[in-house]
N, C-alpha and C positions, 0 to 999 in steps of 0.2 A: 680817633678819626683816621680813616685810611685815605691814601692818595699819594700823589707824587709831589714832593716838596723840594724846594731849593734850600740846601743846608750850607751855611756859611759860618765858619768858626764854631761848629758843633751845635748850632741852633738854627731853627727855621728862620729864613730871611723874610719875615712878614712885610717889611718895608719895601721889598723889591718888586717892581713891575716893569717888564721889558723883555726883550729877547735874551735868551741864554744859550750858549753853545757848550754842550757837554761832549768831551772827546769820545765817550762811549755811546751815549744815547742820542746825540745829534742836537739840532736847534729846536728850541721850544719857546713858546710864549708863556711867561710867568706873570701871574697876577696876584699880588698880595702874598707872595711866597709859594704859591702852588701852581702847577701846570694848568693852563686854561683850556682843558680838553673841549669845552663847549664852544670855543671861539672859532668861527670861520669868517674870514673877511680880510680886508687890507689893514695893515698895521704900520704905522710910522714910528720907528724906534729912533730916539735921539742919537744913538751911536751908530746903528747899522743901516738906517734908512727905511725905505718903503718895501714891504714884503707881503706876499699872499700867505695867510695862515689858514690851514685846513685841519680842523680838529685839534688845535693847539700846537701844531708843528709847522715849520716853514715848508711850503709846498714846492720844493726844488724841482720836482718832476713835471710841474705845470708850465706850459707855454701856450699862449693864446689870449683871446680877449676875456676879460673878467668884468662882470657887471656887479658892482658893489652897491647895495641899496642906499648907502649914505654918500658915497664918493663918486658914483658914476661908473662909466666904462673905461677901462684901462687895458693896455697891452702888457701882458706879463711874460717875461723871458726867464725861464728856469726859476720861477718863484718870485722874481724881483720886478717891480715896475720898470719898464723900459721907457724912460722919459724922452729918449732920442728917436723913438719910433713915430713915423708920420703915417697917419691913416688917409692922407690926401691922395687922390687918384692921379 
């Protein structure tokens, strides 16, 4: 099977699901040991917090409103939910 896999200790880390930062390849969402290329939406990682994922990678280039079909509308700043942002006029 072809794909992008998270390798830990010489074997695929099938037990791992969460964000992973590779110093060469960047930040990716891993699901069951493989990069979740099909995922686009908000993700709450227990270590890194809330991020916008686009095609399996953290969308650091995105700033603006994001309407997530499950979680509603949020303001995203450089890929991260900005909880301090007020939309009040």
